[in-house]
C-alpha positions as CSV (number, residue, x, y, z in Angstrom):
1,M,-27.8,1.8,0.0
2,W,-25.5,-0.5,2.0
3,G,-28.5,-1.0,4.3
4,H,-30.6,-2.1,1.3
5,W,-28.0,-4.6,0.3
6,L,-27.9,-6.0,3.8
7,V,-31.7,-6.4,3.9
8,W,-31.5,-8.2,0.6
9,L,-28.8,-10.6,1.8
10,V,-30.9,-11.4,4.9
11,V,-33.9,-12.3,2.7
12,V,-31.7,-14.4,0.4
13,F,-30.3,-16.3,3.3
14,Q,-33.7,-16.9,4.8
15,F,-34.9,-18.3,1.5
16,A,-31.9,-20.5,1.0
17,Y,-31.9,-21.7,4.6
18,R,-35.2,-23.5,4.2
19,P,-35.0,-27.3,4.0
20,Y,-35.0,-28.8,0.5
21,F,-35.0,-25.3,-1.1
22,W,-32.9,-24.5,-4.0
23,Y,-33.2,-21.3,-6.1
24,L,-32.8,-23.1,-9.4
25,G,-35.7,-25.3,-8.5
26,H,-37.9,-22.3,-7.7
27,V,-37.3,-19.9,-10.5
28,E,-40.3,-17.9,-9.5
29,Y,-38.6,-16.8,-6.3
30,L,-35.4,-16.0,-8.1
31,L,-37.2,-13.7,-10.4
32,F,-38.3,-11.5,-7.5
33,H,-34.6,-10.8,-6.7
34,V,-33.6,-9.6,-10.2
35,P,-35.4,-6.3,-10.3
36,L,-34.4,-5.4,-6.8
37,V,-30.7,-6.2,-7.4
38,T,-30.8,-4.3,-10.7
39,L,-32.4,-1.2,-9.3
40,N,-30.2,-1.3,-6.1
41,G,-27.1,-1.6,-8.2
42,L,-28.1,1.2,-10.5
43,I,-28.9,3.6,-7.7
44,H,-25.7,2.7,-5.9
45,Y,-23.7,3.3,-9.0
46,R,-25.2,6.7,-9.6
47,L,-24.5,7.7,-6.0
48,L,-20.9,6.6,-6.3
49,S,-20.5,8.5,-9.6
50,N,-22.1,11.7,-8.1
51,R,-25.1,11.5,-10.4
52,A,-28.6,12.5,-9.5
53,V,-31.1,10.1,-7.9
54,T,-34.7,11.2,-7.8
55,W,-37.2,10.5,-5.1
56,R,-39.2,8.3,-7.6
57,W,-36.3,5.8,-7.8
58,L,-36.0,5.6,-4.1
59,L,-39.7,5.1,-3.7
60,L,-39.6,2.3,-6.2
61,L,-36.7,0.7,-4.4
62,S,-38.7,0.8,-1.1
63,A,-41.7,-0.8,-2.9
64,L,-39.5,-3.6,-4.2
65,D,-38.1,-4.2,-0.8
66,L,-41.6,-4.5,0.6
67,L,-42.6,-6.9,-2.2
68,L,-39.5,-9.1,-1.7
69,I,-40.0,-9.3,2.1
70,T,-43.7,-10.0,1.7
71,V,-42.9,-12.9,-0.7
72,G,-40.5,-14.2,1.9
73,V,-43.2,-14.0,4.6
74,V,-45.6,-15.9,2.4
75,A,-43.0,-18.6,1.7
76,Q,-42.5,-19.0,5.5
77,R,-46.3,-19.6,5.9
78,G,-47.3,-16.1,7.1
79,F,-47.4,-15.6,10.8
80,E,-45.3,-18.6,11.6
81,G,-42.1,-17.2,10.1
82,F,-39.9,-14.5,11.5
83,L,-38.8,-12.8,8.3
84,F,-41.2,-10.0,9.2
85,V,-38.3,-8.6,11.2
86,A,-36.9,-7.4,7.9
87,Y,-39.8,-4.9,7.7
88,Y,-38.2,-2.9,10.5
89,P,-34.9,-1.8,8.8
90,V,-36.8,-1.2,5.5
91,L,-39.2,1.1,7.3
92,A,-36.2,2.8,9.0
93,L,-34.5,3.4,5.7
94,F,-37.7,4.7,4.2
95,V,-38.1,7.3,6.9
96,A,-34.4,8.3,6.7
97,V,-34.8,9.1,3.0
98,F,-38.4,10.6,3.2
99,P,-38.3,12.7,6.4
100,P,-42.0,13.9,6.6
101,L,-43.5,12.0,9.5
102,W,-47.0,11.8,7.9
103,L,-45.4,10.1,4.9
104,G,-43.6,7.6,7.1
105,L,-46.7,6.8,9.1
106,A,-48.7,6.3,5.9
107,W,-46.1,3.9,4.4
108,T,-46.0,2.0,7.8
109,T,-49.8,1.7,7.6
110,V,-49.5,0.2,4.1
111,V,-46.9,-2.3,5.3
112,A,-48.9,-3.2,8.4
113,A,-52.0,-3.8,6.3
114,I,-50.2,-6.0,3.9
115,Y,-48.5,-8.0,6.7
116,T,-51.9,-8.4,8.5
117,L,-53.6,-9.8,5.3
118,V,-50.7,-12.2,4.8
119,C,-50.9,-13.5,8.4
120,V,-54.7,-13.9,8.2
121,N,-54.8,-15.6,4.8
122,V,-51.6,-17.6,4.4
123,G,-50.7,-20.8,6.2
124,P,-52.7,-21.7,9.3
125,G,-53.7,-18.1,9.8
126,L,-54.0,-16.7,13.3
127,D,-54.7,-19.0,16.3
128,L,-56.9,-16.8,18.5
129,V,-56.9,-19.4,21.2
130,A,-53.1,-19.2,21.5
131,G,-53.3,-15.4,21.4
132,D,-51.6,-14.9,18.0
133,E,-53.6,-11.7,17.5
134,K,-51.9,-10.1,20.5
135,A,-48.4,-11.0,19.1
136,L,-49.5,-9.5,15.7
137,L,-50.5,-6.3,17.4
138,V,-47.1,-6.1,19.1
139,R,-45.3,-6.6,15.8
140,L,-47.4,-3.9,14.2
141,A,-47.0,-1.5,17.1
142,A,-43.2,-2.1,16.9
143,M,-43.3,-0.9,13.2
144,Y,-44.8,2.4,14.3
145,V,-42.3,2.8,17.2
146,V,-39.4,2.2,14.9
147,V,-40.7,4.8,12.4
148,M,-41.3,7.4,15.1
149,C,-37.9,7.0,16.7
150,V,-36.0,7.1,13.4
151,S,-38.1,10.1,12.3
152,L,-37.2,12.0,15.4
153,I,-33.5,11.2,15.1
154,T,-33.6,12.2,11.4
155,R,-35.4,15.4,12.2
156,F,-32.8,16.4,14.8
157,E,-29.9,15.6,12.4
158,R,-31.5,17.6,9.6
159,I,-32.0,20.6,11.9
160,R,-28.4,20.4,13.0
161,R,-27.1,20.1,9.5
162,E,-29.3,23.0,8.2
163,A,-27.9,25.1,11.0
164,A,-24.4,24.2,10.1
165,V,-25.1,24.9,6.4
166,E,-26.6,28.3,7.4
167,R,-23.5,29.1,9.5
168,E,-21.2,28.2,6.5
169,R,-23.3,30.3,4.2
170,H,-22.9,33.3,6.5
171,L,-19.2,32.7,6.8
172,Q,-18.8,32.6,3.0
173,Q,-20.8,35.8,2.6
174,E,-18.5,37.4,5.2
175,R,-15.5,36.3,3.3
176,I,-16.9,37.7,0.1
177,E,-17.6,41.0,1.8
178,L,-14.1,41.0,3.4
179,S,-12.4,40.5,0.0
180,Q,-14.4,43.4,-1.5
181,T,-13.5,45.6,1.5
182,I,-9.8,44.8,1.2
183,H,-10.0,45.5,-2.5
184,D,-11.6,48.9,-1.9
185,T,-9.5,50.0,1.0
186,A,-6.2,48.4,2.0
187,A,-5.3,47.2,-1.5
188,Q,-5.9,50.6,-3.0
189,T,-3.8,52.2,-0.3
190,V,-0.9,49.8,-0.8
191,Y,-1.1,50.4,-4.5
192,M,-0.9,54.1,-4.1
193,V,2.1,53.7,-1.7
194,G,3.8,51.6,-4.3
195,M,3.2,54.3,-7.0
196,G,4.6,56.9,-4.6
197,L,7.7,54.9,-4.0
198,H,8.2,54.4,-7.7
199,R,7.9,58.2,-8.2
200,A,10.3,58.9,-5.3
201,R,12.8,56.4,-6.8
202,A,12.7,58.3,-10.1
203,L,13.2,61.6,-8.4
204,A,16.0,60.5,-6.0
205,D,19.5,61.6,-6.5
206,E,21.5,58.7,-8.1
207,T,24.5,59.6,-6.0
208,N,22.7,58.9,-2.7
209,E,23.1,55.1,-2.6
210,E,21.6,54.7,0.9
211,L,18.4,56.5,-0.1
212,L,18.1,54.4,-3.3
213,A,18.6,51.2,-1.4
214,A,16.0,52.2,1.2
215,L,13.5,53.1,-1.5
216,D,14.2,49.8,-3.4
217,A,13.7,47.8,-0.2
218,T,10.5,49.6,0.7
219,S,9.2,49.2,-2.8
220,A,9.8,45.5,-2.7
221,L,8.1,45.3,0.6
222,S,5.0,47.2,-0.8
223,R,4.9,44.7,-3.7
224,S,5.0,41.8,-1.3
225,A,2.2,43.4,0.8
226,M,0.2,44.0,-2.3
227,W,0.6,40.4,-3.4
228,E,-0.5,39.1,0.0
229,L,-3.6,41.2,-0.1
230,R,-4.5,39.5,-3.4
231,R,-5.0,36.2,-1.6
232,P,-8.3,37.2,0.2
233,I,-9.4,39.3,-2.8
234,D,-9.0,36.6,-5.4
235,G,-9.9,33.9,-3.0
236,G,-13.2,35.6,-2.4
237,H,-14.1,34.6,-6.0
238,I,-14.0,31.0,-4.9
239,F,-16.7,31.6,-2.3
240,E,-18.8,33.4,-4.9
241,G,-19.0,30.0,-6.7
242,R,-16.4,30.5,-9.5
243,E,-14.5,27.5,-10.8
244,L,-10.9,27.0,-9.7
245,G,-9.3,27.3,-13.2
246,P,-10.5,30.9,-14.0
247,V,-9.7,32.1,-10.5
248,L,-6.1,30.7,-10.8
249,W,-5.7,32.2,-14.2
250,S,-6.7,35.7,-12.8
251,H,-4.4,35.1,-9.8
252,C,-1.4,34.3,-12.1
253,A,-2.1,37.5,-14.2
254,T,-2.1,39.5,-11.0
255,F,1.1,37.8,-9.9
256,E,2.8,38.9,-13.1
257,T,1.6,42.4,-12.8
258,I,2.8,42.9,-9.2
259,T,6.1,41.0,-9.4
260,A,7.0,41.5,-13.1
261,I,7.7,37.7,-13.2
262,P,6.1,36.1,-16.2
263,A,3.4,33.6,-15.0
264,R,1.7,31.1,-17.2
265,M,-1.5,29.2,-16.4
266,S,-2.5,26.0,-18.3
267,Q,-5.2,23.4,-17.8
268,S,-6.1,20.0,-19.2
269,G,-9.4,18.2,-18.9
270,T,-12.7,19.7,-17.8
271,E,-13.0,20.9,-14.2
272,P,-15.6,18.8,-12.3
273,L,-18.0,20.1,-9.7
274,L,-15.6,20.6,-6.7
275,A,-16.7,21.5,-3.2
276,T,-16.0,25.1,-2.0
277,E,-13.5,23.8,0.6
278,T,-11.6,21.8,-2.1
279,R,-11.3,24.8,-4.4
280,A,-10.3,27.1,-1.5
281,R,-7.6,24.8,-0.3
282,L,-6.1,24.2,-3.7
283,F,-6.1,28.0,-4.3
284,S,-4.3,28.4,-1.0
285,I,-1.6,25.8,-2.0
286,A,-1.1,27.6,-5.4
287,H,-0.8,31.0,-3.6
288,N,1.7,29.8,-1.1
289,A,3.8,28.2,-3.8
290,L,3.8,31.4,-5.9
291,T,4.7,33.3,-2.8
292,N,7.7,31.1,-2.1
293,A,8.8,31.4,-5.7
294,Y,8.6,35.2,-5.5
295,R,10.3,35.6,-2.2
296,H,13.0,33.0,-2.3
297,A,13.6,31.5,-5.8
298,R,14.1,34.7,-7.9
299,P,12.8,32.9,-11.0
300,D,12.6,34.2,-14.6
301,R,9.2,32.6,-15.0
302,V,6.6,30.4,-13.1
303,E,4.0,28.1,-14.4
304,V,0.7,26.9,-12.8
305,R,-0.9,23.8,-14.2
306,L,-4.2,22.1,-13.5
307,D,-4.9,18.6,-14.7
308,F,-8.3,17.0,-14.3
309,T,-8.6,13.3,-14.9
310,P,-11.3,10.8,-13.9
311,G,-11.1,10.5,-10.1
312,R,-8.1,12.8,-9.7
313,V,-7.1,16.5,-9.6
314,R,-3.4,17.5,-9.9
315,L,-2.2,21.1,-9.2
316,S,1.4,21.9,-10.1
317,V,3.4,25.2,-9.6
318,S,6.8,25.2,-11.2
319,D,9.6,27.9,-11.3
320,D,13.0,28.0,-12.9
321,G,14.6,29.8,-10.0
322,A,17.0,28.7,-7.2
323,G,16.3,25.3,-5.9
324,L,15.3,24.5,-2.3
325,P,17.8,23.6,0.4
326,D,17.6,20.2,2.0
327,D,16.1,21.8,5.2
328,Y,13.4,23.8,3.4
329,A,10.6,22.1,5.3
330,E,12.0,23.5,8.6
331,R,12.0,27.1,7.4
332,G,8.8,29.0,7.8
333,R,5.3,27.7,7.7
334,G,4.5,27.7,4.0
335,F,5.2,24.1,3.3
336,N,3.6,22.9,6.5
337,S,0.4,24.9,5.5
338,M,0.4,23.4,2.0
339,R,0.8,19.8,3.4
340,A,-2.0,20.5,5.9
341,D,-4.3,21.7,3.1
342,A,-3.4,18.6,0.9
343,G,-4.0,16.3,3.9
344,H,-7.4,17.8,4.6
345,L,-8.4,17.0,1.0
346,G,-7.1,13.4,1.3
347,G,-4.2,14.1,-1.1
348,T,-0.5,14.4,-1.1
349,L,2.0,17.2,-1.6
350,I,5.0,16.4,-3.8
351,V,8.1,18.7,-3.8
352,E,10.6,18.2,-6.6
353,S,13.8,20.2,-6.1
354,G,17.4,19.5,-5.0
355,D,19.9,21.3,-2.9
356,G,21.1,24.2,-5.0
357,A,19.5,22.7,-8.2
358,A,17.7,25.1,-10.5
359,G,13.9,25.0,-10.5
360,T,11.3,23.7,-8.1
361,T,7.9,22.0,-8.8
362,I,5.3,21.7,-6.0
363,S,2.4,19.4,-6.9
364,C,-0.7,18.5,-5.0
365,V,-2.7,15.4,-6.1
366,I,-6.1,14.8,-4.6
367,P,-8.9,12.4,-5.3
368,C,-12.3,13.6,-6.6
369,G,-15.6,11.8,-6.8
């Protein structure tokens, strides 16, 4: 779309650069610009707001470009002017949007026929003695060369992109299968180990303090392992295409079940269509924040909140446990991982907690189109 704006500005400049020309004195030329600017602006707005743009709109835009440039060529007395150069980027943009080579060649033939008719019938026409027909053939041949080159480049780029998309699709499928495998094997085993430790704790002699302490520590370790296994399991739902809100709600419910710490999930606004990577990284930030709260803060409750506003997503994880020390960023990799995820999404990570103060809130704010 920026290319279309550039072509339009070139045509406007070429019109205005003519001696004794003023748009207000030639309203008929001005009227040719109105539909092009209107359609160009409308399509650009829809693209920026992530709305659908059909191929019919783009074909109409290409036709308006062709009409505007042809009017400019007529105004420059046909073959004598050099505004025909604007045909080349317009043809390149057309082929970039409509990749079939036969369609690009057909459109180029239409453009070449129109330009030839203008050169023959407008102004002094073609001077055969001076060899204008040879120059015309070179200009027409250049149109086909441009279309062929852009078509080849576009084809290679589309093949490369399709291969990358296919690799990503396979990777997502592997993640989904891995999450299901962990759920059916390792998670079930850890759960049974936890149940056995709980049973052993109930049967242990209360007078054997060392045994009780060892069972309590092992039980806590099994709960921690069970919670970490929930990350790939619940995260697999992201790659299945589920929205972030329901996945986090389920994750919070699992957190409360495993840790016995009340966890509340809330959401404001309607979740927009977010990319898989965006949802996966936000989920990772929430999981790391919950893990830190469970392991270090010893809270009575935690709260996860999602706020969706126009152009922005805010994820917050709050707890009422022990605050963070001043050197929290230097301990472990959790905060570095969360900051890296936020940075990849073009957002920021905000940590609100003081040395020894009660409660911590970790927020991630990212832009969304």
